[in-house]
NUMAR-880960 format. One line per 8 residues: number of its first residue (from 1); for each residue x, y, z of N, C-alpha, C. Coordinates in nm, 4 decimals. Example, Ala and Ser with C-alpha at 12.3 -4.5 7.8 and 13.67 -1.06 7.14 Angstrom:
BEGIN
1> 1.3190:-0.5690:0.7800:1.2300:-0.4500:0.7800:1.3200:-0.3300:0.7800  1.2850:-0.2250:0.7080:1.3670:-0.1060:0.7140:1.2900:0.0030:0.7870 $
END
This chain:
BEGIN
1> -3.3993:13.6429:-4.7017:-3.5205:13.6118:-4.6586:-3.4888:13.4784:-4.5181  -3.5869:13.4849:-4.4321:-3.5453:13.3790:-4.3362:-3.6915:13.3555:-4.3070  -3.7099:13.1956:-4.2805:-3.8211:13.0961:-4.2516:-3.8285:13.1359:-4.1254  -4.0084:13.1540:-4.0354:-4.0157:13.1501:-3.9294:-4.1552:13.0636:-3.9376  -4.2096:13.0266:-3.8059:-4.3355:12.8888:-3.7761:-4.3761:12.9744:-3.6609  -4.5085:12.9794:-3.6787:-4.6082:13.0413:-3.5240:-4.6673:12.8956:-3.4793  -4.7522:12.7856:-3.6030:-4.8165:12.6913:-3.6030:-4.7850:12.5715:-3.6648  -4.8278:12.4790:-3.6369:-4.8399:12.3669:-3.7136:-4.9828:12.2965:-3.6965 $
9> -4.9842:12.2203:-3.8496:-5.1381:12.1654:-3.8764:-5.2212:12.2451:-3.9690  -5.3645:12.1338:-3.9245:-5.4409:12.2629:-4.0298:-5.5501:12.1451:-4.0337  -5.6733:12.2848:-3.9719:-5.7826:12.2219:-3.9592:-5.9092:12.1261:-4.0557  -5.8237:12.1603:-4.1908:-5.9131:12.0937:-4.3248:-5.8619:11.9601:-4.2886  -5.9404:11.8497:-4.3871:-5.8756:11.7348:-4.4553:-5.8900:11.7128:-4.5849  -5.8488:11.7660:-4.6330:-5.8076:11.7754:-4.8383:-5.7466:11.5977:-4.8519  -5.8114:11.5327:-4.8843:-5.7683:11.3805:-4.9323:-5.6346:11.3803:-4.9796  -5.5496:11.4794:-4.9977:-5.4220:11.4351:-5.0506:-5.3175:11.4762:-4.9895 $
17> -5.3559:11.5513:-4.8525:-5.2610:11.6095:-4.7980:-5.2530:11.5207:-4.6614  -5.0680:11.5325:-4.6749:-5.0132:11.4642:-4.5532:-4.9956:11.5140:-4.4342  -5.0350:11.6453:-4.3923:-5.0009:11.7598:-4.3119:-5.1297:11.6502:-4.2646  -5.2625:11.6871:-4.2896:-5.3528:11.6202:-4.2068:-5.3396:11.5224:-4.1314  -5.2987:11.4287:-4.2508:-5.2608:11.2745:-4.2001:-5.2045:11.2818:-4.0577  -5.0402:11.3668:-4.0790:-4.9744:11.3513:-4.0048:-5.0344:11.4429:-3.8496  -5.1034:11.5113:-3.8646:-5.1351:11.5900:-3.7615:-5.3091:11.5517:-3.7091  -5.3205:11.5071:-3.7611:-5.4839:11.4981:-3.7348:-5.5875:11.5588:-3.6810 $
25> -5.5375:11.6596:-3.7979:-5.6402:11.7701:-3.7634:-5.5705:11.9113:-3.6791  -5.4930:11.8438:-3.6377:-5.4686:11.9059:-3.4619:-5.3826:12.0597:-3.5109  -5.3615:12.1786:-3.4169:-5.3263:12.2604:-3.4571:-5.2496:12.2722:-3.2913  -5.1030:12.2780:-3.3667:-4.9960:12.3528:-3.2367:-4.9771:12.4783:-3.2559  -4.9480:12.5664:-3.1314:-4.9598:12.7218:-3.1840:-4.8222:12.7213:-3.0829  -4.7640:12.7927:-3.1417:-4.6207:12.8688:-3.0189:-4.6659:12.9823:-2.9749  -4.6742:13.0275:-2.8523:-4.6694:13.1887:-2.7807:-4.6483:13.2586:-2.8654  -4.7754:13.3691:-2.8592:-4.7298:13.4955:-2.9759:-4.6048:13.5577:-2.9183 $
33> -4.6075:13.5501:-2.8085:-4.4601:13.6448:-2.7671:-4.3109:13.5990:-2.8049  -4.2911:13.4985:-2.8265:-4.2038:13.3676:-2.8778:-4.1873:13.4145:-3.0148  -4.2857:13.3457:-3.0947:-4.2922:13.4265:-3.2488:-4.2338:13.5721:-3.2656  -4.3129:13.6187:-3.2264:-4.2535:13.8049:-3.2220:-4.1209:13.8602:-3.2161  -4.0908:13.7594:-3.1032:-3.9410:13.7604:-3.0652:-3.8321:13.7095:-3.1835  -3.8648:13.6017:-3.2286:-3.7872:13.5614:-3.2973:-3.7794:13.6478:-3.4150  -3.8601:13.7123:-3.4718:-3.8426:13.8029:-3.5993:-3.7680:13.9358:-3.5290  -3.8127:13.9845:-3.4161:-3.7221:14.1375:-3.3511:-3.5901:14.0704:-3.3540 $
41> -3.5642:13.9429:-3.3177:-3.3828:13.9191:-3.3072:-3.3551:13.8851:-3.4109  -3.4244:13.8528:-3.5176:-3.3402:13.7999:-3.6755:-3.2935:13.9796:-3.6987  -3.1760:13.9301:-3.7512:-3.1228:14.0464:-3.8783:-3.1346:14.0227:-4.0337  -3.2936:13.9742:-4.0780:-3.3666:13.9676:-4.1702:-3.4975:14.0855:-4.1476  -3.4998:14.1176:-4.2768:-3.6466:14.1721:-4.2767:-3.7333:14.1344:-4.3792  -3.6881:14.0124:-4.4133:-3.8013:13.9454:-4.4910:-3.8220:13.8432:-4.4421  -3.9402:13.7946:-4.4539:-3.9712:13.6597:-4.3976:-4.0654:13.5567:-4.4476  -4.0733:13.4846:-4.4646:-4.1701:13.3426:-4.5244:-4.2263:13.2729:-4.3852 $
49> -4.3281:13.2543:-4.3512:-4.3973:13.2054:-4.2353:-4.4429:13.0883:-4.2646  -4.3977:12.9769:-4.2547:-4.4390:12.8589:-4.3021:-4.5100:12.7755:-4.2439  -4.6129:12.8365:-4.1956:-4.7198:12.7472:-4.1237:-4.8191:12.6976:-4.2215  -4.8770:12.5459:-4.2212:-4.9087:12.5067:-4.2866:-5.0933:12.5735:-4.3582  -5.1095:12.6277:-4.2619:-5.2094:12.7299:-4.2803:-5.2373:12.8588:-4.1617  -5.1797:12.9456:-4.1838:-5.1469:13.0623:-4.1104:-5.2543:13.1270:-4.0903  -5.3625:13.1266:-4.1847:-5.4577:13.1760:-4.1239:-5.6031:13.1221:-4.0976  -5.5973:12.9632:-4.0434:-5.6695:12.9146:-4.0116:-5.7647:12.9442:-3.8852 $
57> -5.6955:13.0640:-3.7703:-5.7167:13.1063:-3.6383:-5.7420:13.2493:-3.6654  -5.8660:13.3084:-3.7594:-5.8669:13.4429:-3.7628:-5.8252:13.5194:-3.6662  -5.8590:13.5087:-3.5202:-5.8298:13.5985:-3.4037:-5.7256:13.6093:-3.4276  -5.6403:13.4466:-3.4048:-5.4701:13.4937:-3.3889:-5.3743:13.5448:-3.4690  -5.4334:13.5397:-3.6150:-5.3521:13.6026:-3.7151:-5.3445:13.7645:-3.6888  -5.4660:13.8078:-3.6532:-5.5048:13.9413:-3.6245:-5.4219:14.0147:-3.5434  -5.3939:13.9145:-3.4193:-5.3428:13.9793:-3.3145:-5.1943:13.9858:-3.3328  -5.1386:13.8538:-3.4562:-5.0432:13.8259:-3.4491:-4.9804:13.9681:-3.5494 $
65> -5.0728:14.0174:-3.6440:-5.0303:14.0864:-3.7430:-5.0241:14.2474:-3.6856  -5.1038:14.2608:-3.5637:-5.1053:14.4012:-3.5048:-4.9986:14.3631:-3.4308  -4.9070:14.3094:-3.3905:-4.8110:14.3015:-3.3008:-4.6487:14.3051:-3.4385  -4.6969:14.2597:-3.5489:-4.5635:14.3080:-3.6430:-4.5664:14.3807:-3.7064  -4.7093:14.4642:-3.7328:-4.6950:14.6362:-3.7851:-4.5849:14.7338:-3.7611  -4.5408:14.7328:-3.6204:-4.4654:14.7851:-3.5738:-4.2802:14.7349:-3.6379  -4.3041:14.6173:-3.6467:-4.1911:14.5770:-3.6979:-4.1250:14.6136:-3.8031  -4.1778:14.7071:-3.9011:-4.1720:14.7148:-4.0248:-4.1246:14.6415:-4.1217 $
73> -4.1544:14.4651:-4.1327:-4.0619:14.3620:-4.2321:-4.1878:14.3499:-4.3118  -4.1396:14.2920:-4.4058:-4.2120:14.2178:-4.5175:-4.2019:14.0838:-4.5118  -4.3003:13.9998:-4.5230:-4.3570:13.8707:-4.5178:-4.4661:13.7783:-4.5938  -4.4684:13.6649:-4.6435:-4.5496:13.6227:-4.7344:-4.5599:13.4650:-4.6613  -4.7034:13.4084:-4.6624:-4.7180:13.3194:-4.6131:-4.8224:13.2177:-4.7094  -4.8374:13.0866:-4.6439:-4.9793:13.0014:-4.7080:-5.1000:13.0203:-4.6241  -5.1782:13.0517:-4.7306:-5.3582:13.0571:-4.6505:-5.4380:13.0359:-4.7045  -5.6016:13.0208:-4.6526:-5.6970:12.9630:-4.7180:-5.7526:13.0734:-4.7959 $
81> -5.8299:13.0581:-4.8998:-5.8511:13.1539:-5.0140:-5.9915:13.1985:-4.9088  -6.0189:13.1315:-4.8114:-6.1227:13.2270:-4.7221:-6.1288:13.3596:-4.6857  -5.9720:13.4278:-4.6482:-5.9075:13.5307:-4.6366:-6.0052:13.6150:-4.6991  -6.0570:13.5758:-4.8294:-6.1195:13.7263:-4.9148:-6.2015:13.7102:-4.8543  -6.2910:13.6490:-4.7587:-6.4053:13.6849:-4.6999:-6.4208:13.7930:-4.5848  -6.2722:13.8484:-4.5477:-6.2480:13.8944:-4.3899:-6.1672:14.0117:-4.4496  -6.2172:14.1261:-4.4715:-6.1602:14.2361:-4.4994:-6.0754:14.3214:-4.4266  -6.1314:14.2979:-4.2695:-6.0324:14.3511:-4.1607:-5.9125:14.2850:-4.1466 $
89> -5.9252:14.1413:-4.1782:-5.7780:14.0611:-4.1831:-5.6704:14.0907:-4.3029  -5.7326:14.1258:-4.4114:-5.6765:14.1579:-4.5468:-5.6116:14.2738:-4.4890  -5.6826:14.3705:-4.4446:-5.6412:14.4777:-4.3975:-5.5382:14.4977:-4.2884  -5.5139:14.3745:-4.2021:-5.4491:14.3876:-4.0726:-5.2847:14.3520:-4.1914  -5.3112:14.2609:-4.2387:-5.1977:14.1611:-4.3017:-5.1550:14.2640:-4.4120  -5.2135:14.3026:-4.4678:-5.1595:14.4205:-4.5680:-5.0551:14.5288:-4.5037  -5.0927:14.5806:-4.3985:-5.0378:14.6725:-4.3193:-4.9412:14.6373:-4.2369  -4.9326:14.4864:-4.2274:-4.7976:14.4537:-4.1219:-4.6798:14.3930:-4.2196 $
97> -4.6987:14.4296:-4.3310:-4.5810:14.3990:-4.4289:-4.6383:14.2583:-4.5257  -4.7446:14.2037:-4.5357:-4.7135:14.0838:-4.5752:-4.7477:14.1380:-4.7574  -4.6942:14.0184:-4.8247:-4.6777:14.1203:-4.9676:-4.7388:13.9988:-5.0637  -4.7004:13.8423:-5.0329:-4.7780:13.7403:-5.1330:-4.8041:13.6355:-5.0340  -4.9242:13.5769:-5.0746:-4.9840:13.4330:-5.0246:-4.9513:13.3548:-5.1259  -4.9560:13.2250:-5.0648:-4.9851:13.0709:-5.1299:-5.1002:13.0309:-5.1407  -5.1839:13.0045:-5.2116:-5.2977:12.9655:-5.1797:-5.3135:12.8350:-5.2778  -5.3712:12.7403:-5.1869:-5.3976:12.6075:-5.2994:-5.5597:12.6077:-5.3538 $
105> -5.5828:12.6271:-5.4844:-5.7025:12.6450:-5.5348:-5.7422:12.5380:-5.5595  -5.6046:12.4200:-5.6755:-5.6034:12.3047:-5.6998:-5.7194:12.2409:-5.7725  -5.8007:12.3322:-5.8046:-5.8594:12.2525:-5.9567:-5.9649:12.3599:-5.9775  -6.0384:12.3866:-6.0903:-6.1421:12.4688:-6.1482:-6.2451:12.3942:-6.1210  -6.2704:12.2931:-6.1167:-6.3680:12.2033:-6.1632:-6.4165:12.1447:-6.0094  -6.5577:12.2027:-6.0004:-6.6147:12.1842:-5.8237:-6.6063:12.0331:-5.7976  -6.6165:11.9473:-5.9123:-6.6448:11.8064:-5.9050:-6.5230:11.7433:-5.8100  -6.3776:11.7864:-5.8883:-6.2812:11.7496:-5.8433:-6.2701:11.8275:-5.7424 $
113> -6.3143:11.9263:-5.6849:-6.2706:11.9628:-5.5210:-6.3457:11.8737:-5.4361  -6.4682:11.8404:-5.5000:-6.5530:11.7284:-5.3983:-6.5133:11.6378:-5.3630  -6.4464:11.5664:-5.4919:-6.3330:11.4463:-5.4671:-6.2236:11.4511:-5.3633  -6.1593:11.5841:-5.3364:-6.0592:11.6142:-5.2920:-6.0679:11.6386:-5.1420  -6.2471:11.6197:-5.0991:-6.2951:11.6553:-5.0331:-6.2419:11.8641:-4.9257  -6.2062:11.9272:-5.0188:-6.1867:12.0463:-5.0648:-6.2690:12.1539:-5.0150  -6.2844:12.2435:-4.9206:-6.4142:12.3332:-4.9044:-6.4005:12.4648:-4.9303  -6.4320:12.4474:-5.0850:-6.4013:12.5909:-5.1652:-6.4539:12.5531:-5.2930 $
121> -6.5161:12.6635:-5.3311:-6.6164:12.6939:-5.4782:-6.5124:12.7567:-5.5647  -6.5171:12.6830:-5.6728:-6.4281:12.7647:-5.7672:-6.5135:12.8468:-5.8124  -6.6304:12.8579:-5.8359:-6.7194:12.9621:-5.8748:-6.7053:13.1006:-5.8345  -6.6345:13.1144:-5.7251:-6.5989:13.2279:-5.6312:-6.4652:13.2567:-5.6341  -6.3766:13.1713:-5.6994:-6.2955:13.2049:-5.7078:-6.2107:13.3421:-5.7681  -6.2795:13.4065:-5.8822:-6.2496:13.5447:-5.9335:-6.2671:13.6159:-5.8578  -6.3626:13.6610:-5.8035:-6.4108:13.7732:-5.6993:-6.3274:13.7824:-5.5537  -6.2965:13.6241:-5.5065:-6.1664:13.6269:-5.3904:-6.0643:13.6631:-5.4356 $
129> -6.0118:13.6523:-5.5812:-5.8512:13.6488:-5.5889:-5.8901:13.8591:-5.6190  -5.9650:13.8908:-5.7313:-5.9790:14.0337:-5.6700:-5.9567:14.1053:-5.5633  -6.0819:14.0266:-5.4690:-6.0301:14.1020:-5.3287:-5.9337:14.0876:-5.2618  -5.8444:14.0040:-5.2661:-5.7336:13.9837:-5.1997:-5.5996:14.0427:-5.2720  -5.6325:14.0787:-5.4309:-5.5306:14.1960:-5.4848:-5.5902:14.3202:-5.4618  -5.6728:14.3533:-5.4291:-5.7271:14.5010:-5.3567:-5.6587:14.5214:-5.2518  -5.6009:14.4964:-5.1786:-5.5205:14.5201:-5.0708:-5.3838:14.4662:-5.1050  -5.3401:14.5024:-5.2482:-5.1641:14.4580:-5.2671:-5.1128:14.3869:-5.2443 $
137> -5.2207:14.2474:-5.2281:-5.1426:14.1083:-5.1916:-5.1203:14.0006:-5.3344  -4.9566:13.9792:-5.3377:-5.0031:13.9128:-5.4513:-5.0260:13.7437:-5.3989  -5.0345:13.6696:-5.5115:-5.1118:13.5170:-5.5203:-5.0314:13.4352:-5.5880  -4.9648:13.3684:-5.4745:-4.8964:13.2530:-5.5797:-4.9900:13.1284:-5.5879  -5.0159:13.0886:-5.6902:-5.1701:12.9902:-5.7331:-5.1064:12.8429:-5.7213  -5.1348:12.7653:-5.6505:-5.0758:12.6184:-5.6341:-5.2360:12.5352:-5.6868  -5.1998:12.4619:-5.7900:-5.2830:12.3599:-5.8641:-5.2250:12.1902:-5.8920  -5.3026:12.1259:-5.8456:-5.2718:11.9745:-5.9134:-5.3621:11.9211:-6.0053 $
145> -5.3198:11.8199:-6.0773:-5.3760:11.7775:-6.2019:-5.3739:11.6120:-6.1881  -5.4781:11.5554:-6.2284:-5.5031:11.4105:-6.2154:-5.6353:11.3837:-6.1545  -5.6946:11.4123:-6.1360:-5.8251:11.3803:-6.0689:-5.9336:11.3672:-6.1652  -6.0361:11.2827:-6.1702:-6.1078:11.2586:-6.2287:-6.1624:11.3412:-6.3856  -6.1994:11.4226:-6.2688:-6.2594:11.5399:-6.4353:-6.1262:11.5795:-6.5018  -5.9872:11.6028:-6.4813:-5.9029:11.6723:-6.5570:-5.9005:11.5914:-6.7141  -5.8629:11.6924:-6.7935:-5.8242:11.6385:-6.8895:-5.7433:11.7322:-6.9566  -5.6597:11.6879:-7.0757:-5.5652:11.7974:-7.1397:-5.5973:11.9399:-7.1904 $
153> -5.7413:11.9195:-7.2030:-5.8168:12.0741:-7.2496:-5.8486:12.1486:-7.1545  -5.8717:12.0851:-7.0125:-5.9285:12.1398:-6.8930:-5.7596:12.1718:-6.7754  -5.6783:12.1084:-6.8444:-5.5710:12.1346:-6.7471:-5.4863:12.2927:-6.8165  -5.5178:12.3111:-6.9904:-5.4699:12.4064:-7.0203:-5.5409:12.5249:-6.9656  -5.6746:12.5083:-6.9588:-5.7666:12.5895:-6.9340:-5.7358:12.6787:-6.7833  -5.6861:12.6136:-6.6786:-5.5976:12.6366:-6.5528:-5.4715:12.7560:-6.6116  -5.3986:12.7098:-6.6993:-5.3280:12.7703:-6.7313:-5.3411:12.9252:-6.7988  -5.4508:12.9372:-6.8406:-5.5158:13.0255:-6.8968:-5.5787:13.1021:-6.8054 $
161> -5.6367:13.0473:-6.6658:-5.6698:13.1080:-6.5266:-5.5675:13.1902:-6.4673  -5.4625:13.1106:-6.4616:-5.3412:13.1548:-6.3841:-5.2560:13.2586:-6.4669  -5.2651:13.3181:-6.5962:-5.1862:13.4001:-6.6691:-5.3485:13.5429:-6.6464  -5.4735:13.5175:-6.6943:-5.5214:13.6142:-6.6976:-5.6016:13.6931:-6.5776  -5.5390:13.6110:-6.4331:-5.5712:13.6639:-6.3029:-5.4137:13.7354:-6.2510  -5.2941:13.6930:-6.3051:-5.1784:13.7384:-6.2935:-5.1265:13.7268:-6.1666  -5.1187:13.5892:-6.1529:-5.0557:13.5608:-6.0446:-4.9060:13.5984:-6.0366  -4.8374:13.6288:-5.9355:-4.6958:13.6741:-5.9454:-4.6381:13.5080:-6.0195 $
169> -4.6819:13.3951:-5.9153:-4.6504:13.3070:-5.9380:-4.7299:13.2004:-5.9470  -4.7218:13.0535:-6.0377:-4.8134:12.9663:-6.0284:-4.7200:12.8036:-6.0257  -4.7902:12.7154:-5.9371:-4.7249:12.6062:-5.9764:-4.8368:12.4823:-5.9551  -4.8057:12.3640:-6.0995:-4.8825:12.2868:-6.1376:-4.8235:12.1665:-6.1095  -4.8443:12.0905:-6.0219:-4.8255:11.9323:-6.0301:-4.9058:11.8050:-6.0399  -4.8631:11.7010:-6.0770:-4.9406:11.6185:-6.0627:-4.9958:11.5321:-5.9401  -5.1037:11.4506:-5.9302:-5.0860:11.3875:-5.7898:-5.0295:11.3312:-5.7477  -4.9526:11.3797:-5.6185:-4.8761:11.2938:-5.5577:-4.9588:11.1912:-5.4595 $
177> -4.9580:11.0577:-5.4480:-5.0419:10.9953:-5.3600:-4.9154:10.9838:-5.2119  -4.9210:11.0441:-5.1207:-4.8842:11.0259:-5.0169:-4.9021:10.9414:-4.9204  -4.8106:10.8266:-4.8644:-4.8794:10.6890:-4.8300:-4.9368:10.7400:-4.6838  -5.0623:10.6759:-4.6699:-5.1064:10.7192:-4.5303:-5.2637:10.7995:-4.5579  -5.2576:10.8842:-4.6614:-5.3214:10.9690:-4.6781:-5.4583:10.8815:-4.7513  -5.5866:10.9627:-4.7340:-5.7038:10.8798:-4.8160:-5.6786:10.8913:-4.9554  -5.6304:10.9624:-5.0269:-5.6007:10.9325:-5.1804:-5.5256:10.8558:-5.1986  -5.4162:10.8058:-5.1069:-5.3078:10.6791:-5.1694:-5.4051:10.5343:-5.1340 $
185> -5.4827:10.5689:-5.0147:-5.6153:10.4411:-5.0151:-5.6790:10.4330:-5.1303  -5.7486:10.4927:-5.1467:-5.8389:10.4708:-5.2883:-5.7701:10.4565:-5.3678  -5.6539:10.5404:-5.4244:-5.5988:10.5180:-5.5823:-5.5062:10.3561:-5.5462  -5.4921:10.3070:-5.4511:-5.4478:10.1473:-5.4480:-5.5417:10.0670:-5.4420  -5.6649:10.0974:-5.4218:-5.7663:10.0464:-5.3935:-5.8285:10.0019:-5.5448  -5.8125:10.1484:-5.6030:-5.8650:10.0811:-5.7358:-5.7757:10.0666:-5.7986  -5.6671:10.0580:-5.7939:-5.5662:9.9826:-5.9097:-5.4865:10.0534:-5.9966  -5.5097:10.1945:-5.9159:-5.4491:10.3417:-6.0096:-5.2990:10.3910:-5.9756 $
193> -5.1943:10.3057:-5.9126:-5.0723:10.3521:-5.8696:-4.9825:10.2640:-5.9586  -4.8870:10.3532:-6.0025:-4.7973:10.2796:-6.1150:-4.6886:10.1788:-6.0377  -4.6868:10.2637:-5.9060:-4.5552:10.2307:-5.8058:-4.6189:10.2480:-5.6981  -4.6348:10.1231:-5.5654:-4.7038:10.1472:-5.4342:-4.6191:10.1932:-5.3630  -4.4819:10.1615:-5.3954:-4.3877:10.2576:-5.3021:-4.3109:10.3779:-5.3511  -4.3697:10.4330:-5.4310:-4.3003:10.5592:-5.5143:-4.2183:10.5957:-5.4610  -4.1910:10.6499:-5.3135:-4.1100:10.7445:-5.2090:-3.9654:10.6442:-5.2476  -3.9363:10.5068:-5.2362:-3.8463:10.4138:-5.2378:-3.8145:10.4149:-5.3575 $
201> -3.8526:10.4425:-5.4344:-3.7844:10.4207:-5.5730:-3.6951:10.5345:-5.6293  -3.5545:10.5204:-5.6159:-3.4574:10.5765:-5.6142:-3.4326:10.6408:-5.7915  -3.5450:10.5809:-5.8628:-3.5484:10.6077:-6.0451:-3.6558:10.7234:-6.0286  -3.7393:10.7132:-5.9013:-3.8731:10.8325:-5.9474:-3.8197:10.9778:-5.9337  -3.8727:11.0795:-6.0215:-3.8021:11.2220:-6.0311:-4.0012:11.2536:-6.0133  -3.9624:11.4037:-5.9367:-4.0484:11.5089:-5.8942:-4.1433:11.5268:-5.9907  -4.2725:11.5126:-6.0359:-4.3091:11.5771:-6.1295:-4.3463:11.4369:-6.2300  -4.3078:11.3730:-6.2138:-4.3432:11.2357:-6.2873:-4.5041:11.2276:-6.2128 $
209> -4.5832:11.1478:-6.2989:-4.7218:11.0925:-6.2805:-4.6482:10.9300:-6.2603  -4.7370:10.9129:-6.0774:-4.7147:10.7458:-6.0423:-4.8613:10.7216:-6.0266  -4.9505:10.7900:-6.0724:-5.0974:10.7449:-6.1014:-5.1261:10.7204:-6.2422  -5.2757:10.6689:-6.2753:-5.3018:10.6674:-6.3948:-5.4288:10.7024:-6.3947  -5.4777:10.8306:-6.4308:-5.5467:10.9461:-6.4549:-5.6787:10.8708:-6.5308  -5.7743:10.9135:-6.4813:-5.9051:10.8638:-6.5573:-5.9583:10.9092:-6.7044  -5.8972:11.0262:-6.7369:-5.9072:11.0924:-6.8843:-5.7663:11.1131:-6.9630  -5.6631:11.0783:-6.8983:-5.5201:11.1631:-6.9658:-5.4172:11.0087:-6.9335 $
217> -5.3044:11.0153:-6.9990:-5.2448:10.9208:-6.9597:-5.1464:10.9458:-6.8849  -5.0470:10.8668:-6.8113:-4.9649:10.8580:-6.7131:-4.8804:11.0116:-6.8112  -4.8314:10.9861:-6.9205:-4.7444:11.0571:-6.9639:-4.7976:11.1673:-7.0039  -4.9409:11.1959:-7.0467:-4.9472:11.2981:-7.0639:-4.9353:11.3553:-6.9535  -4.9895:11.3437:-6.8204:-5.0484:11.4309:-6.6961:-4.8718:11.4605:-6.6747  -4.7812:11.4250:-6.6854:-4.6067:11.3918:-6.6479:-4.5903:11.5500:-6.7403 $
END
């Protein structure tokens, strides 16, 4: 499999996202023909398109899909769950060889989603999942734990949700407050960071809680 990129940045402003902070919600696009030529000139037939949010510009991704169809490749990407609202897009993605999509669901609690400043409604997840999968697209679900309304029970419910909806892959991780993000500044001001410069700590390991959650202990979160 080969990794290719057609754009950088994301228009959304989730409070935990380093991408939003780095690119200031700006989007940078590669010329469509340049991107298509990269695929044409590759010896691979399987690709992961590493764009932060490939489908945030619907008209552009539809155009790319139409140009990818004749190439007869298989590909995966990251996308917003809002693609479920656009059946033309889902059809074009499927026809162009898309087989899997990474979707950041993040939480099943809409109070947490509001704190994240995430533009999504958990109550609409199941219908959206069914719509996406009806086009033969596999889902890689991503979730983050440690927000104010997370508990041991709710975390277990997320696992059940992933299994029930038959995600091909699922990723569960504790809040990682990257420096410069609204999340980092908020947790720092609230005194909830266990290590204010965790990224400089040689003993830090991915998956460890570096915050003090509201309803569970750091050890439980880890």
